[in-house]
C-alpha positions as CSV (number, residue, x, y, z in Angstrom):
1,M,39.4,15.0,-14.3
2,P,41.1,17.5,-16.7
3,W,44.7,17.2,-17.8
4,I,47.3,19.6,-16.3
5,I,50.8,20.7,-17.1
6,D,53.9,20.4,-14.9
7,K,56.8,22.5,-16.2
8,S,58.8,22.6,-13.0
9,N,61.7,20.4,-14.3
10,A,61.6,21.5,-18.0
11,S,64.7,22.3,-19.9
12,Y,64.2,25.4,-22.1
13,S,65.8,26.5,-25.4
14,I,63.4,29.4,-25.6
15,S,66.0,31.7,-27.1
16,V,65.9,29.7,-30.3
17,L,62.1,29.6,-30.6
18,T,60.7,31.8,-33.4
19,P,57.6,33.8,-32.5
20,A,55.5,31.3,-34.5
21,A,57.0,28.4,-32.6
22,Q,56.4,30.2,-29.2
23,A,52.8,30.9,-30.3
24,K,52.3,27.1,-31.0
25,F,53.7,26.2,-27.7
26,D,51.4,28.6,-25.9
27,L,48.4,27.3,-27.8
28,F,49.4,23.7,-26.8
29,Q,49.8,24.6,-23.2
30,N,46.6,26.6,-23.0
31,A,44.6,23.8,-24.6
32,I,45.8,21.5,-21.8
33,Q,45.9,23.8,-18.9
34,Q,42.8,25.9,-19.6
35,Q,40.6,23.4,-21.5
36,G,41.8,20.2,-19.8
37,L,42.4,18.5,-23.2
38,H,44.5,15.4,-23.5
39,P,47.9,16.3,-25.1
40,K,47.0,14.5,-28.3
41,Q,43.8,16.6,-28.6
42,A,45.8,19.7,-27.8
43,A,48.3,18.9,-30.5
44,D,45.5,18.3,-33.0
45,T,44.4,21.9,-32.5
46,L,47.8,23.0,-33.8
47,G,47.5,21.4,-37.2
48,A,50.6,19.5,-38.3
49,A,52.2,19.1,-34.9
50,D,53.2,15.4,-35.6
51,Y,52.3,14.1,-32.1
52,K,54.3,10.9,-31.6
53,N,55.5,8.5,-29.0
54,L,59.3,8.2,-28.8
55,S,60.5,4.6,-29.3
56,G,58.0,2.9,-27.0
57,T,58.9,5.0,-23.9
58,N,56.5,7.2,-22.0
59,L,57.9,10.2,-23.8
60,F,56.0,12.0,-26.4
61,Q,56.8,14.9,-28.7
62,I,55.2,17.5,-30.9
63,R,56.7,19.7,-33.6
64,L,56.6,23.4,-33.2
65,D,58.4,24.2,-36.4
66,G,61.0,22.7,-38.8
67,F,63.5,22.3,-36.0
68,N,62.0,22.9,-32.5
69,R,60.0,20.3,-30.6
70,V,58.3,19.9,-27.2
71,T,59.1,16.7,-25.4
72,F,56.9,15.6,-22.5
73,E,56.0,12.6,-20.4
74,L,52.4,11.5,-19.6
75,D,51.1,10.3,-16.3
76,A,47.7,8.9,-17.1
77,A,46.9,8.2,-13.4
78,T,47.1,11.8,-12.4
79,Q,46.4,13.2,-15.9
80,T,49.6,15.2,-15.8
81,V,51.7,16.3,-18.8
82,E,55.3,16.8,-17.5
83,I,57.2,19.0,-20.0
84,V,60.7,17.7,-20.3
85,Q,62.2,19.9,-23.0
86,V,61.0,22.9,-25.0
87,G,63.0,23.9,-28.1
88,G,65.7,22.1,-30.0
89,H,65.3,18.7,-31.6
90,S,65.7,15.4,-29.7
């Protein structure tokens, strides 16, 4: 079963995203939604995205640029990536 994205409850700080950061976010989303990649694999396609788990929780984060991040939760059972926050730095 391929991975999917759920952005229904996401918090956005899109106004602060640079065009380059937005492009990275789009590539990340597309790698998951269109190719069905695991989020770690999708992050690897971006280069230096710094995929990491946040303090032993089920929250993960990738870097879009020097400041902006995407924070998301993984549900392995349903292979769903729930986007929590786009933009800003948590």
